[in-house]
N, C-alpha and C positions, 0 to 999 in steps of 0.2 A: 437406800433411797433410791427412785425413778428417775431415769433420767429427765433431765431438764431441758426448759430450752435454752438457756446458757450454756448448755454443752454444746458445744459444733463435734461432730465426727469427721475426723482425718483419717481415710483408710489410706495406709499404708503398701497396699497391696491391690491395685484392680488392674484390667487388660483394656485394651483398645484392640478392635479388629481393622488392620491397615486396609481404608481405601485403596481402588484399582490405580487410584495414578500417581499413589504415594513415591516410588520410585521413577515410574516413567517420566515424572515430572521435573525430576533430579539430578537423574543421571546425564554425562555427558554423552552426547550425540554418538559416537561412537560404541557404546556400552549399553544403548536401550534395546537392542535386538537379542542380547545374551540376558540382559535386566528383568528381574522379576516382572512378570505381568498377569493379569487375571484373564484365561482363554474359558471357552464353555466345551466342555466334555462331557457328552453324553446326559445332558440337561443339566449338569452342578456346575457350580462357578470354582475353578483349580488354579493353582499359582504353577506359571511355568517359569523356571530360573535355570538358564547355563543347561538347557534340552532336558532339563527333567523334570517330573512333574509331580508338586505337592498338592495335596487335596487342603480346602478347609473345614477343619474337623468340626462336626456340631457340637459336640459337646464346649466347645471353645466361645459360644453364642447364642445361651437356650433365655436369656432375661426374657423374663416373661412368659415363662413357658411351665407348666405342669410337669416336675419329675416324670412321671408317664409317658409324656411327648420327648424325654432326652433320648439322644441317641446319639453314635460315632460315624454315621454317613455323611459325606460333603454336602455344604450346604451352598445356597444361592445367597447374596444379599439382601435380596426381597424375603428372602427366609426371616430374618434379624430384624429386631426392632432396629431403627436408625439410630440410637443411641452406642449400638455397638460401635460404630462405627462413624459417626459424625461429632465431634466434640460440640459443636451447640445443641446438638438433642442430647449426647451427656450430659451434659451440667442440668436441663431439664427432668432428667430420670433420678439425678442426686436429687433434685430438690423434691420429688415425688418420697426418694427413697429417708431423706431428711438425713444426708451426708455436705457436709460443707464443702472437701476438699479430696483431694484421689490423686495417687501415685501410680500409673499405669505401664505394664508391661508390655512387651509387644505381642504378634501372635506368629506371625508367618516365620519372621528371623529364630521363630525359638524365645525361650525367655531370657538367656542372656547370647541371641546371636549364634547358635550354635550350627543356624543353616552357611555359615559365613563362616564358619572355622572349620568346617568341611569340603567347603569348595576347593579345588583344584583353582581355579583363575582367582587369584590373588588381588590384581588390580580392580577386579571387580567386586568381590567382597568386600574388598575397602572401599569403595565410590558408593556401596547398598550401607555400610555402617554409616557413613557421613551423613546420606542421603536421609535414613531412617532418624539417626540423631536429629538434621535438620527441621525436617516433618513433626518431630515430639516436642521438640524446644519452640520453634514460629510459629507450623500451623495448629499441631491439638493443642497445646497449652497456652499458645500466645493468643487465639483466640478466649480465654477464660483465666488471665494470669492469677488471678485470687483465687483461682478453683483448683485449677489441675497443675499436677505439679512435674516438672520438668526430669526427665527420667533416660540416661543414654546409655549407650552400647559401647563396647570396644572392638579392637580386630586384637580380638586373644590370640591369635596366633603368634604374636610378634612383641616384645614388650616395650621396645620403642615406641613401633605405631600403636599401644597403648598407652603410653605416657601422652606423646604428642598431641592424640586423641583427647585424652580426658583433660588435658589443660586446654583446647580450643572448646570442648562443651563448657568447662567451668566456668570460662568467660562467656560465656553464651548465657549461663545460668541455670544451667544443668544442678539440680539438687542431689544427685543419685545417679550412680553405673550401678548397672547391672553385669552379674559376673556367675560363671557356673558355678553349682553347689559343690562340685569334685572338680579340678584340674585334670584329671588324672586319667579318668574313661576318655575323653578329649583330645590323649594324647599329651597333653601339655603335662610341663614340671608342676610336682604340687605343692602345698599351703607350707611343705616343710624345707624347700628350696629358696635361698633367698635370690633367685629371679625376677621375683614377683616383689621385692622389698620397692623401686622405684618407682612401681606404680602406687604403691600405698603410700610413700611418701607425699607423691602430689593429690592422694584423694584427701588424706590425712589433712595438708596442709589445708585443700580449700572447702575443708569440711562435708565434702561428700562424701557420705557412705556408701561401704558396698553392699547394696542389693544381693543376698542370696536366696534365690528362688528355687522352692522344690524343683528334681526335675528339668535343673536347666542344665545338668553335664550330660544329660540322655539316659544315665543310666537309671532303669525302673524297677524297683523294689519288688518283691514280691509275688513275682510268675515263674511258677513250675512250670519247665519243657520235658518233653519225652524224651525218651532215648533216640530218635530219628533221626536222621541227618538233613540240613537243610540241603534241597534242590536248589544248585546255581541260580542265584536271579529272583530266588522267590523270598517274601517277607516269612520266618518263622513264626507261628503263631503257639501262642500258650497252651496249656492245658488249664490253666487256672482262668477264670472269669476273668475281667476288668477290674469288675469290685476292689479283690486281691491288693493290686496295684494302687488304686485308688485310696484306699483304707491305709495305704501302708508307705505313701507317698515322704510323709513328714518325718521319717526314718532318715531319710536321705538327710536332714539336717541333725539327724542327731550326730550320726558319724561327721560329718562335718564341724560341728561346734568343739568335736572333742578333738579333732584333726586340728583344728586351730588353737585349742587352748593348750595342745600338747608343742606347738611347732614354734615356738619365742616370736612369733608372729606380732606382737600384740606389745613384749617388752621393746624388741626393736622399731616397734614403728605406734609411738604412743601416743599417737592421735587418731589412730584409725579405728574407724567402726564398724560394724558387720551388723546387719539386716536380716533376722531370719523369716522372709517373706514365705507365711502359707505352711510354716510346720505347727503350728500350733504350739501352746505351753503348757503345757498338760504333763510331759517328759521331762521338762527342765531340772524341776525339782530333785526328782533321782539322777539324772545323770549330773547333775553340779555335787550330789552326795556322792555320787561313785568316783567321779575324776577326784575328787578332795581323798576319799578314802585308798584310792590308785597313788595318788600323789604321795600320801604319808607314808604308804609302805615302802616305794619301789623307787623313792627319787636320792636314795643311797648308792644305787650302782647303775642304773638309768641314766644317758646324758641329755637330762630336762630340768627344767629351771630349778633349783632347791628353794627357792626362798617364796615364793611367790604361787599361793593359794589358787587353782583354776577359778574356784568360786569367784574369788577376788576378781578374776580378769575379768571374769564375764561382767559382773556388774559395772565395770569398769569398761566395757569395748563391743557388748552384743546387744539386741533389740529381739526381745520374744514378740511373736505376732501369731494372733488369732483372731476368727470366725464367729464359730462357736466352742467355747471352750468352760464349760461349768467346773469341769476339776480343775484346771489351770488358772481361772476365777477364784474359785475356793481356794486356793494354795499360793497368792499372788504374792504374798509377805517372802515364802521362801524362795520366788524368782526375784523380787525386789519389785515393789511396786513403780519404780520408777524405769524401768526398763521392759513395760509390756506398753504393745500399742495393738489398733486394730486394723483389719481390714473388712472390705467387704467382698472382692475376689469379682466384682460384675464384670463382665457377662457371661461369667463362669458356669459349670452345675455346683461348687461348693457355694455360691453365693445366694443370698435369701432375700436377693431383691424382689420386691418393693418393702420387705418389714423389714429391714434392716435396724431401723430405728427400736421400733418395737420389740426385737429378738435381742438386741442390745438392751435394750431396759430390763427387760425380764431377766436377763443372763447377769446383771450388775446391780439388781435391786436389795440385794442386803450388801453394798458396798459405800462404803462415806462419799459423802460429795467431792471431797476433796480428789480423794484417789481415783472417783469415776472421772472428773475433768482430765489428769494425767493420763488415765488410760487410754480414754476417745479422744485427746484432743493434745495437751501440754506436751504430750513425751513424742509425739509423732513430730507437733511441730518444733522441737528439740532438738530431734537427729537432724530433721533435714533441712534445718533452717529454711523454716517457711513462715514467719509470724505472722500472727490474725491480723488483719486489715477490716475487718467491719463486724 
């Protein structure tokens, strides 16, 4: 059945481009000089933070452009459509696209705040995390509280600070926190370590799912490097084109899912929920089948949960998310129709704005109405505790 007027699309993965004053308007006076700010450099807009320069990457803001005009070069704000960085204009772009509500991830900080995780000055980094969260909740989402869904960052380098900030943003109305899809590449304890359990407990009790966006650990899969040694201070460039990385990004979340399923995290934190942002869903049936097969054969001698089937854990604690995934939609029952959400990814290159509703209708044309309703809206509203108001 095609998408109907009563189907409201709720995107569990969009992105915002921070406007130039996000941090300068919120940091203490003593931290503003080192804090994030936009500079002009060679005719481009770049971020300056703690003495380092970070480009604004073109693929992060291509909404409204033809694929032939995409590029990796830094861009200026006037090269973007205003909906990238202005929440009032964003809602107008959502109206054009036929999208009712959206959860928006960061851009400059990285999808899970990796810029601040790697920073040397942790006082400044913590202040930046709090500043971004206040911006996300109060300014961005506060401009349209029934349309824009509050997401928060965490100071991932310190579990006590994580817990404290999770409690703070939950009280402010955050509906999810973003977290690295794999903490280990960032030098943090793995999902198998009980180090994270106090955070999982807070998020579980608050009903805030953990959004695991692919690439948020800064690990990029699929790149082939030559045997040449890197020159100190220079970026190592891969031999493979960037399309290899783009096409394989979702494999990050395959490993993340298996890691968590075998980690006892869900058993020890029964209220915890994980959203696999921008991971696609077509791979999930195979991974669950393989996880169950492995569990059946190897639980006898490996210290893993002897009683709980991995696929059962998945259907209680995980949410698969997709933009365009015809194979996943066709195999939705092997995933669990109650565990699938839609994402738009505006204004990134995976987005199909302003044709999201049209393409969603084509992907879901053979899906019964009650299942369409779950996939495009009610599953996301359940996961994010974000009820319909109109």
